[in-house]
C-alpha positions in Angstrom: 150.4 -67.2 20.5 147.0 -68.9 20.6 145.1 -65.6 20.1 147.4 -64.5 17.2 147.0 -67.8 15.5 143.2 -67.5 15.8 143.4 -64.2 14.0 145.4 -65.8 11.2 142.9 -68.7 10.9 140.0 -66.2 10.7 141.8 -64.6 7.8 143.1 -67.6 5.9 140.4 -70.1 6.7 137.6 -68.4 4.8 135.9 -71.2 2.9 132.6 -73.1 3.0 134.1 -75.3 5.8 136.6 -73.1 7.6 139.2 -74.7 9.9 138.5 -75.1 13.6 139.5 -72.1 15.6 142.1 -72.7 18.4 139.7 -72.1 21.3 140.4 -73.4 24.7 138.9 -76.8 23.7 141.3 -77.3 20.8 144.1 -79.6 21.5 147.7 -78.6 21.3 148.2 -81.1 18.5 145.6 -79.3 16.3 147.3 -76.0 17.2 150.7 -77.4 16.1 149.0 -78.6 12.9 147.8 -75.1 12.0 151.1 -73.6 12.9 153.0 -76.0 10.6 150.6 -75.5 7.8 151.0 -71.8 7.9 154.8 -72.0 8.1 155.0 -74.5 5.2 152.9 -72.1 3.1 155.3 -69.2 4.0 152.5 -67.2 5.6 153.7 -67.2 9.2 156.8 -67.6 11.2 157.0 -68.3 15.0 160.0 -67.0 16.9 160.3 -67.0 20.6 156.7 -68.1 21.0 155.5 -65.1 18.9 153.5 -65.5 15.7 154.6 -63.1 13.0 153.3 -62.7 9.4 155.9 -62.9 6.6 155.8 -60.4 3.8 153.8 -62.9 1.8 151.4 -63.3 4.7 151.0 -59.6 5.1 150.2 -59.3 1.4 147.5 -61.9 1.7 146.0 -60.3 4.8 146.0 -56.9 3.1 144.3 -58.5 0.1 141.6 -60.0 2.3 141.2 -56.6 4.0 140.7 -54.8 0.7 138.1 -57.4 -0.4 136.3 -56.9 2.9 136.4 -53.2 2.5 135.1 -53.3 -1.0 132.2 -55.5 0.0 131.5 -53.3 3.0 131.6 -50.2 0.8 129.2 -51.8 -1.7 126.8 -52.7 1.2 127.0 -49.2 2.6 126.0 -47.7 -0.7 123.2 -50.1 -1.2 122.0 -49.4 2.4 122.1 -45.7 1.9 120.3 -45.8 -1.5 117.6 -48.2 -0.2 117.1 -46.1 2.9 116.7 -43.0 0.7 113.9 -44.8 -1.1 112.3 -46.2 2.1 112.4 -42.7 3.6 109.8 -41.6 1.1 107.3 -44.4 1.5 103.8 -43.3 2.4 101.1 -45.1 4.3 98.5 -43.7 1.9 100.0 -43.6 -1.6 97.9 -41.8 -4.1 95.6 -44.1 -6.1 96.2 -47.1 -3.8 95.2 -46.2 -0.3 94.9 -49.4 1.9 91.6 -50.3 3.5 91.1 -48.6 6.8 93.7 -45.8 6.2 92.3 -42.3 6.0 92.7 -40.5 2.6 94.4 -37.6 4.3 97.0 -39.7 6.1 100.4 -38.1 6.0 102.3 -40.8 7.8 105.7 -41.9 6.5 105.7 -45.3 8.2 109.4 -46.2 7.7 110.5 -42.9 9.2 108.1 -43.6 12.1 109.8 -47.0 12.7 113.3 -45.4 12.5 112.2 -42.7 15.0 111.0 -45.4 17.3 114.3 -47.2 17.1 116.3 -44.1 18.0 114.0 -43.2 20.9 113.9 -46.7 22.3 117.6 -47.5 22.7 117.8 -48.7 19.1 115.7 -51.8 19.9 112.3 -52.5 18.6 109.9 -55.4 19.2 107.5 -56.6 16.5 104.7 -56.0 19.0 105.7 -52.3 19.2 104.7 -52.0 15.5 101.7 -54.4 15.9 100.1 -52.6 18.8 101.4 -49.0 18.9 103.1 -47.7 15.7 100.7 -49.7 13.5 97.7 -47.9 14.9 99.1 -44.5 13.8 97.9 -42.7 10.6 99.4 -39.2 11.1 102.9 -37.9 11.6 101.7 -35.8 14.6 100.7 -39.0 16.4 104.1 -40.7 16.2 105.6 -39.1 19.4 102.6 -40.3 21.4 103.0 -43.9 20.1 106.7 -43.9 21.0 105.9 -42.5 24.5 103.3 -45.3 24.9 106.0 -47.9 24.2 108.4 -46.3 26.6 105.8 -46.3 29.4 105.0 -49.9 28.7 108.7 -51.0 28.8 109.3 -49.0 32.0 106.3 -50.6 33.8 107.0 -54.2 32.7 110.7 -54.0 32.5 110.6 -54.8 28.8 108.7 -58.1 29.2 106.4 -58.8 26.2 104.0 -61.6 27.0 100.3 -62.5 27.2 100.0 -61.0 30.6 101.4 -57.5 29.6 100.6 -56.9 26.0 97.1 -55.6 26.5 98.7 -52.5 28.1 101.0 -51.9 25.1 97.9 -51.6 23.0 94.5 -53.2 23.2 94.1 -53.6 19.4 96.6 -55.6 17.4 97.0 -55.6 13.6 97.7 -59.3 13.7 98.6 -62.2 16.0 101.0 -63.5 13.4 104.4 -61.7 13.4 105.0 -62.7 9.8 102.3 -60.2 8.8 104.3 -57.4 10.6 107.7 -58.5 9.3 107.4 -57.0 5.8 107.3 -53.5 7.3 110.3 -54.2 9.5 112.2 -55.7 6.4 111.5 -52.5 4.5 112.8 -50.4 7.4 115.9 -52.6 7.6 116.6 -52.3 3.9 116.8 -56.1 3.7 118.8 -56.5 6.9 121.4 -53.8 6.2 120.3 -51.3 8.9 119.3 -54.0 11.4 118.8 -57.7 11.4 115.8 -59.1 9.4 115.5 -61.7 12.1 114.4 -61.0 15.7 116.5 -62.2 18.6 115.1 -64.8 21.0 113.2 -62.1 22.9 111.5 -60.7 19.7 113.7 -57.6 19.4 115.7 -56.2 16.5 118.6 -53.9 17.1 119.8 -51.0 14.9 123.5 -51.4 13.9 126.2 -48.8 13.5 125.5 -48.3 9.8 121.8 -48.0 10.5 122.3 -45.4 13.1 124.4 -43.2 10.9 122.1 -43.5 7.9 118.9 -43.1 9.9 120.2 -40.1 11.8 121.2 -38.4 8.5 117.8 -39.0 7.0 115.7 -38.1 10.0 117.6 -34.8 10.2 116.3 -33.9 6.7 112.8 -33.1 5.5 111.9 -35.6 2.8 111.1 -34.0 -0.6 107.4 -33.3 -1.0 105.2 -35.3 -3.4 103.7 -33.1 -6.1 100.1 -32.0 -5.6 97.6 -34.1 -7.5 100.1 -36.9 -8.0 98.8 -40.3 -9.3 100.2 -43.7 -8.4 102.7 -43.7 -11.3 104.0 -40.2 -10.2 104.3 -41.7 -6.7 106.4 -44.6 -8.0 108.6 -42.2 -9.9 109.0 -40.1 -6.7 110.1 -43.2 -4.8 112.7 -44.1 -7.4 114.1 -40.6 -7.7 117.1 -41.3 -5.4 118.0 -44.3 -7.7 117.7 -42.2 -10.8 119.9 -39.6 -9.3 122.5 -42.2 -8.3 122.5 -43.7 -11.8 122.5 -40.4 -13.6 125.6 -38.6 -14.8 126.9 -35.5 -13.0 124.5 -32.6 -13.1 125.3 -30.1 -15.8 125.9 -27.3 -13.3 128.5 -29.4 -11.5 130.3 -30.8 -14.5 132.7 -27.9 -15.2 133.9 -27.9 -11.6 134.2 -31.7 -11.4 136.2 -31.7 -14.6 138.4 -28.9 -13.3 139.1 -30.6 -9.9 139.7 -34.0 -11.6 142.2 -32.4 -14.0 143.9 -30.7 -11.1 144.1 -34.0 -9.2 145.8 -35.6 -12.3 148.3 -32.8 -12.7 149.1 -31.8 -9.1 147.7 -34.6 -6.9 151.0 -36.4 -6.8 152.7 -33.7 -4.9 150.2 -31.2 -3.5 147.0 -31.0 -1.6 144.0 -30.3 -3.9 142.1 -27.8 -1.8 138.5 -26.8 -2.5 138.0 -23.4 -1.0 134.5 -22.0 -0.5 131.9 -20.8 1.9 129.7 -23.2 3.8 126.9 -24.6 1.6 128.8 -24.4 -1.7 128.9 -28.2 -2.1 132.7 -28.7 -1.5 132.3 -32.1 0.2 129.8 -33.3 -2.5 132.2 -32.2 -5.2 135.1 -33.9 -3.5 133.2 -37.1 -3.4 132.1 -36.9 -7.0 135.7 -36.4 -8.1 136.9 -39.2 -5.8 134.3 -41.6 -7.3 135.5 -40.6 -10.8 139.2 -41.1 -10.0 138.6 -44.5 -8.4 135.8 -45.8 -10.7 133.4 -45.8 -7.8 135.5 -48.2 -5.7 134.7 -47.2 -2.1 137.6 -49.3 -0.8 140.0 -46.8 -2.5 138.4 -43.8 -0.8 138.8 -42.6 2.8 137.3 -39.6 4.5 138.3 -37.7 7.7 137.2 -34.4 9.2 139.7 -32.1 11.0 138.7 -30.1 14.1 140.5 -28.0 16.7 141.7 -30.9 18.9 142.6 -33.2 15.9 146.3 -34.4 16.1 148.9 -36.4 14.3 147.9 -39.4 16.5 144.4 -39.1 15.1 145.5 -38.7 11.5 148.6 -40.9 11.0 149.2 -43.3 13.8 149.0 -43.4 17.6 148.4 -45.5 20.7 144.9 -46.5 21.8 143.8 -48.4 24.9 143.4 -52.1 24.6 139.9 -53.5 25.0 140.9 -55.7 27.9 142.3 -52.7 29.8 145.9 -54.1 29.8 147.5 -51.0 28.5 147.9 -49.5 25.0 148.6 -50.7 21.5 149.9 -49.0 18.4 147.3 -48.5 15.7 147.6 -46.9 12.2 145.0 -44.2 11.5 143.3 -43.1 8.4 146.2 -41.6 6.5 148.6 -44.5 7.1 145.8 -47.1 6.3 144.9 -45.5 2.9 148.5 -44.8 2.1 149.6 -48.4 2.7 146.7 -49.6 0.5 147.9 -47.2 -2.2 151.5 -48.4 -1.8 150.4 -52.0 -2.3 148.3 -51.2 -5.4 150.4 -48.6 -7.4 148.5 -48.9 -10.7 145.3 -47.6 -9.1 144.4 -44.1 -7.8 143.5 -43.8 -4.1 141.8 -40.7 -2.6 141.8 -39.3 0.9 139.1 -36.6 1.5 139.9 -34.2 4.3 137.0 -32.0 5.4 137.6 -28.7 7.2 141.3 -28.8 6.5 142.1 -25.5 8.2 140.1 -26.2 11.4 143.1 -28.1 12.9 146.6 -26.9 13.5 148.0 -28.2 10.2 151.6 -28.3 11.4 150.7 -30.3 14.5 148.5 -32.8 12.5 150.9 -33.2 9.6 154.2 -33.0 11.2 156.9 -34.4 9.0 154.2 -35.4 6.5 154.1 -31.8 5.2 157.4 -32.5 3.5 156.8 -36.0 2.3 153.3 -35.4 0.8 155.2 -33.0 -1.5 158.1 -35.3 -2.1 156.4 -38.6 -2.9 158.4 -41.8 -2.8 161.0 -40.2 -0.5 161.6 -42.5 2.6 160.9 -41.3 6.1 160.0 -42.7 9.5 156.6 -42.5 11.1 157.0 -40.4 14.2 155.3 -42.8 16.6 156.3 -46.3 15.4 159.6 -45.3 13.8 158.8 -47.6 10.9 160.0 -46.6 7.5 157.6 -45.7 4.7 156.9 -43.2 2.0 153.7 -41.4 0.8 152.4 -43.2 -2.3 152.5 -41.2 -5.5 149.1 -42.6 -6.4 147.4 -41.2 -3.3 145.4 -38.0 -4.0 144.5 -35.8 -1.0 141.4 -33.6 -1.7 140.7 -31.1 1.1 138.0 -28.5 1.8 138.3 -25.2 3.6 136.3 -22.1 4.3 138.6 -19.1 3.2 136.9 -16.8 5.8 137.8 -19.0 8.8 140.2 -17.3 11.1 142.4 -20.4 10.9 142.5 -20.2 7.1 143.6 -16.6 7.2 146.5 -17.7 9.5 147.9 -20.4 7.2 151.7 -19.8 6.7 153.6 -20.0 3.4 154.9 -23.5 4.2 151.4 -24.9 4.0 150.1 -22.7 1.3 152.8 -23.6 -1.2 151.9 -27.2 -0.9 148.3 -26.5 -1.8 146.6 -26.3 -5.2 143.5 -24.2 -4.4 140.3 -24.3 -6.5 137.6 -21.8 -5.6 134.1 -23.2 -5.2 131.6 -20.3 -5.0 127.9 -20.0 -4.5 126.0 -20.7 -7.6 122.6 -19.4 -8.8 122.4 -22.2 -11.4 123.0 -24.8 -8.7 120.3 -23.2 -6.5 117.9 -23.2 -9.4 118.4 -27.0 -9.7 118.1 -27.5 -5.9 114.7 -25.6 -6.0 113.4 -27.4 -9.0 110.6 -29.1 -7.1 109.1 -25.9 -5.7 106.2 -24.0 -7.1 107.2 -21.3 -9.6 106.4 -18.2 -7.6 108.3 -19.4 -4.5 111.2 -20.5 -6.6 111.5 -17.2 -8.5 111.3 -15.1 -5.4 114.1 -17.0 -3.7 116.3 -17.1 -6.9 115.9 -13.3 -7.3 116.9 -12.6 -3.7 119.9 -15.0 -3.9 121.1 -13.5 -7.2 120.9 -10.0 -5.8 123.0 -10.8 -2.6 125.1 -13.8 -3.7 128.3 -11.7 -3.6 128.0 -10.8 0.1 126.2 -13.7 1.7 128.4 -15.8 4.1 126.9 -19.1 2.8 126.1 -20.9 -0.5 123.2 -22.4 -2.3 123.4 -25.7 -0.3 121.6 -24.3 2.7 118.4 -24.4 0.7 118.7 -28.1 -0.2 116.2 -30.7 1.0 113.5 -28.1 1.8 110.1 -29.4 0.7 108.2 -26.1 0.3 107.9 -22.4 1.2 107.0 -23.3 4.7 110.1 -25.3 5.2 112.2 -22.5 3.7 110.7 -20.1 6.3 111.5 -22.4 9.1 115.1 -22.9 7.8 115.5 -19.1 7.5 114.6 -18.5 11.2 116.4 -21.6 12.6 119.5 -21.9 10.4 120.1 -19.2 7.8 119.3 -15.9 9.5 121.5 -16.7 12.5 124.5 -16.8 10.1 123.9 -13.2 9.4 124.2 -12.2 13.0 127.2 -10.8 14.9 128.3 -12.2 18.3 125.7 -10.1 20.1 122.9 -11.6 18.1 122.2 -8.5 16.0 122.2 -8.6 12.2 125.6 -7.5 11.0 125.5 -4.2 9.0 127.0 -5.9 6.0 124.0 -8.3 5.8 121.2 -6.0 7.0 119.7 -5.3 3.6 119.8 -9.0 2.5 118.1 -9.9 5.8 115.4 -7.3 5.3 114.7 -8.2 1.7 114.4 -12.0 2.3 111.0 -12.8 0.6 109.9 -15.9 2.6 110.1 -14.8 6.2 
């Protein structure tokens, strides 16, 4: 009862001076005081030494959860946007190169700090920047600096003191950590990716949100800065992610977004809205744009999940998971039940569940009885695991994506198909033209001509050419990512794609 009551106090005691938690040092008298207060407010009941929330209590807890989710969603969006800007920062910005920095420096210092975090067990000491990373001026030198830090930590077991620091790096940018902190604050996006303050040993640790965002950005090549750019052009380049986030939907996307949103309004109350298209056609991005339109950009009303071959009902709806203390298993609602219960409690607002790779999983195994009740909204049923009664909220829209050429998509039976409203999402020359807008004209025209010629037979869409800085990056992507998609299982180019392969202009 003590642990359950502590959970309740955590939820209901949120104020400038929250109530004392019932730890082992709290007297039984204080515990009884909290218990009586919650019972008098109609929040909790205690039966047979078990604490249970009343319907009123559950409603309050759900309200707190939704507020927390909304705040967390806002923080996540700020963190991502800030990181996209920080990802472009240059050590030698045009027109304002700091003293001591070579004019030809190509270092992206925030990315260098992120790379160090991910290669150093997600922990970085301010002296790592001061004596190793801070001495680097070129991207090619970053791996050596990280290796230098790794060797130092291994030799001195991570001890940073006056007797060891000379081996981390003889030259220091400063003896004052406050002069190094600004770079770490930029890399943390104001404390959202990792703490702005170091721990007692001088380390900062990348958090879960930071790992996700950093990994996504490090996997991409940052857009190139135009040749001959001045400082104002550089500032505009930095702010481009913000402008994109604030701008309306791109003209080439608007017809599809309008169509999907209209379908969601007409059919989302009793069917899956399924975006069907090849890889790289922007299905997930479109689903997210529609979800943001339907929810007014409220991330707490959007949930996302990706199906895969081993995905099950227990992963999607509800199941049992091991307790942290190893004492057995506990029942836990999963993504569908969580977003559905929020929608049930807030019937005047639209909620959206985005399901990626819908056909990758065994749909009958994952959905079970839900296949019927997603069609017949409001009809009562029992969850298979908990046997608790519920219904699928009419205001919950499920937007799914699938590749129509997947073997699993070809095997969908009529029971699933008749519950789907399918919207084709094809490769787009117009979208590719927008994606390639930053390239020089000859390179852009060559690629557009090739794509226009073979768009009808290629097994991928325009999205595979996104985030490629220049012709050299396109050539690398061709050999490492795109050409392999044209191969058969033996590694040879499939006859259907041979001419497209041979005619690619940037090999």
